[in-house]
N, C-alpha and C positions, 0 to 999 in steps of 0.2 A: 524295632527290626532284629534285635540280638534272637529275642522269643521266637520270631518269625524263623529267623537263618536256622535255630534251633529245632524246630519242631518241623522243619523241612526235613533236615537231615535224619531225625530220627526215626524217620518211617523208611521202608522198604518198598511199600506198596500203593503210596500216593503222591503225587507230585504237589507243588505249592497253589496249583490252581483247585485243590482238592478232586481232581482227576484221578481215576485208576491209569498207570501206564496204557498205552494201547496194546493191544493182542495185534503181533507181526510174526503170523502164523505161517506155517507150509502142510499140507495136508499129506500124511508120508504113509506110501503107499506099504500096505502088507506085503512081505517079503516071501518068495517062494521057501525060501529056506533060511535057517537062521542065521542071522547078522551080528557083528560086531562091531565094538566101542569105534572103533575107524569109521565106518560107515554113518557115524554123526557128524565126523567134522565137516563136511560142506555144509549143513545145516547151522555150523557154528560161525560159517564161512561168509553165508548170507545174512549175520545179523538178527536171524531168526528165535525171537523168546518163547514161541511156544510152537508147538504141534498138536495136526490131530494124528489123534491114533484108529484106525478102522477095521476092525475085525468084520468079519462078513456071515450072516445066514442066507440062504437061500431056498426060492422055491422056485417050483417045476414050470409052472405058469400064472400067468394072472388070476385062475380062478382057484389055485391048488391053496388049500386051506392051513400046510402043514410045513412050518418054517424047518429045515435042516441047517445046522450049526454046533460048531466046536467037534469036528470028526478029523478023523486021521488024512482022508481024501482031500481035506481043506489044504490050501499053503500055510506054511507054519504063521506065518504075519496075519494070516486071519481067525488063528483060532486063540484060545486062552490062553496057551501059555505064551504064543509067540507074542499077542498083543503085551501080556505083564513084562514081556523081557524088554521090549522093545520100550516100552515105558521107562523100566528100571536103566537104559541105557542112556534114554532122554533126558532123564531126571539129573545122572550123575553127572550131564554136563550144563546144568541148571535149566535145561530148556522146560518150562510149564506145559502137561498136557491135556486135551480136551478127549475124552474118552468117546469115540462117535461109531457105534455100532451100527452097520447098513444092512438092508435087504439086495441083495442081485436075484432077479428074473433069470431065468433060462432062455438065452438066446436074446439077452439084452434088453426084452421090453422095460416100459416105463414103470417104475415100482408105486408111481400115481394114480397107474389103473388098477392095481389089484383090486380085483370086486367081487365079492363073493356071491353063489347062486341061489343061497338059502341061508334060513337063520342057525341051521344048525353048522353048516360050513362058516360061520360068523363066528360061532361060538368055538370051532376048533381055533380057527385061526387066532381069534384072544387069546385062546389058551397058550398056543403054542408061541403068539409073539411074546407073551409075557414072560415065559420059561427064559426065550433067549435073551431080554433085555433086563431080566433081572439076573442073570448069570452074570454081565457086563455090570450091573451097577453095584453087587458084590465086588468086583474087581476091581471098581471106582473107589470102592470105601476102602478097599484094602490097601490100593496103592495110594490114598489121598489124594486122587485127581481132583484139581477144583472144578474142574468143568464137565459135566455128563449130557452129552447129546442122545435124548429119548428116540428118535427116529430119522430120517431120512427122506423126504418128498414121498410122502404118504397121503397126499391129498385126499383121496376118495375114501379110503381106511380112515382117517380122521374127522373127514366131513360129514359122513355116514353114520359111526360110533361114537360120538362127543363124550357119553356118561362113559362108558369105557377107557377113552382117555383120561378121564379126570380121574377116575379110580385106580388107574395107572399110575399116573402121576404121584397120588397118596402114598402107593405102594413103594414104588421109588424111594421118595423122601423118607420112607419108614427105615431105610437100609443106609442110605446116600445122602450124607447132610453138607454136601458143595453146592454149587450154582447148579441150576439146570437149563437146558435151553432145546431147540427143537430145529431141524433145518429144511424149511419148507421150499419148495420152488419158487421163482423169480413171480410167476404170474399167480401164484395162490397163497402169497405170504398174508394177507390182510383177511384171509377166509378161515384160516384156524382157530379154534375156537376156546383155546386153553394160555392163550398170551399169559392172561393175569398171575396165571398159577406157574409160572417159570421165571425165571432171572435174567432171559435174554431175547428179546426177538431173534429167532434165525433166519436167515436167508439165504439158499443158495443163488448167488448174485449174478446170473447171466441173461441180464437182462439186454433186449437189444437197442442200442446205442447209434448206431451211423447204416448207412446204407451204401458207405465208400469202400472202394478197393481198398486206398491205402489211408484211411482217415486222417486227419489232422487232431493233435490233441485239441484244440478248441472246439471243433466239429464235435467230439466224442463228447467233450464236457455239456456243450448245448443240448445234445442227446440225452444225457442223465436229468436233466430237469423236470422233466413229468413224472420219472421214477421216482426221483428224490423227493418230492412233493408227498407222493404217496406214502414212502415211506417215512417220512417226518409226520404225517397224518396219523399216522399207525402208533408212531410212537407218542404223539401228543396223546392219542387215546386209552392207552396201556400204561402208558410211565414208565414204559421197562428201555433199557439201552439195547442198539440193535448192534448185531453181531453177523457178520458175514462168513457164515459156516461153511462157506465155498465161494470162491471168486477166481478168476481168471480168465484167458483170452490163449486161443490156438496163433500159432506164428504162419496167420495162412491171409490170402486176398479176402476181402469181406468179414473180417474177424469180431466187428461190433454187428453185424446184421442178425444171425441165429449163433449166439457165444455158447449157447449150450450143445450146438452140434460135435457130436465126438465120432462122427462118419471115419471109415477108416481109409479114405482117398489120399492119396497122395500127391503131391507137386504144390504149385502154385503157393510156394513156402515165402512167408511176408514176414521180416523178424522185425521190420520196424514198426507195422501195423499193431504186432503183439506188445511192443515197446509205448508205443502212443497209447494205447487201450489202457494200458494199467498204468500209466503217468498220469492220465485223466480222471481214473478212477482215484487215485492215492489225492489228486487236487481238490476233489468233491467231497472227499467223506473223513480224512485222517485229521480234519485239524476242526471236526464238528464234536460238540461236547457229550451230542447223545452217542455217540457213535463209537463201540468197545472195539474195533478191529477186525481181522479176519483171516482168514487159513487159504492160502495162495493153492490152487487146483493145477498141477500136483508134483510132489515133488517124492522119487525114486531113490532106492538105497544106493544102486550101483551107478553112482555119479559120474565114473568116467565113459559108462559104455551106452549113456544115454542123451537125448537131446542133440545138442549140435546146430550148424548153420542149413544143414539141407531137413530138418526135422520140423513138421508143421503141426505138431502138436502140441498140447497144452504148456508141458512142462517148459520153465524155463530155462533148464540146465543145461550148462556150456552154449550159453546165446546169449545175446546183448542185454535182454533184459534180466539176465542175471546178475550182473554188474549195476543195472538198476535196484534190484532189489535189494542189493547190498548194499548199495547207497542211502536209500530209504530208509529202508529198516535201522540202518544205525544213528539216522538223524531224528526218527520218530520213535523210537524207541518210550522216552519218558513224557511226549507231548499230551497235553489234553485233549 
């Protein structure tokens, strides 16, 4: 017993079960202007031990082959310098980082539908995307970031150009020696051809789990069962842990029906629905040994000015779910 006890207290990274501590993360939204150390305090307050830092590149439309990135016209937090400083501030408070560069299509069109009209355009896109992603792979190396996400919700690009992505992963690994994942949408996660080349199966977990206006925790857990079975099947096939690269619910009626819906309509605020949906997700996944954890969507730097009881958006800030997260992340930091 003495040997086991000494072994358990001698390691920071593993608990007695041999499992890594869960990733209790938040998706830290890039700020328009430079932030200070004080903006990290609320992240500490909810007991998060990880944060996703998300610089952005932009494409003009779904057929445009050029990724525009790291330019002055972007928000500070969406550029390399802002991402670097944000990582520094988080690391200074003991928060680990997943660096997750993302693409935004003008007008908010879905990135999964990016598709080129010619082989020439595909070649331009591939070169441009590689320049974008390698800039941040270098930053991940420089900052010793533990996890790097190679893309987000790009299923058409990924499925149509598998050789490109396989080679891109090799190029990233030649520079960056940490863990790799990719964030695929909930309805396409089993179709990415390269999970065996990565360290985590990354899922943006906006699965439909309930048709009810204010679903109960039990109903939501039942709604998870088929999806959970599909996730386990992929895990068993590729033998990689599962990471929810994004998860979350709006505080709105029918939040479990189409959780991916980010429309701007106001009203129908339902704080209890958000709380129940998050609770059900935690009950279903956080105790599973094959589940690595996840990053809550989404967290803003200006904590006192966002969220609140009249807000129907994804953020939990200044809502009852903030207390839920604080308690849950506190008690599940080192669970298997």
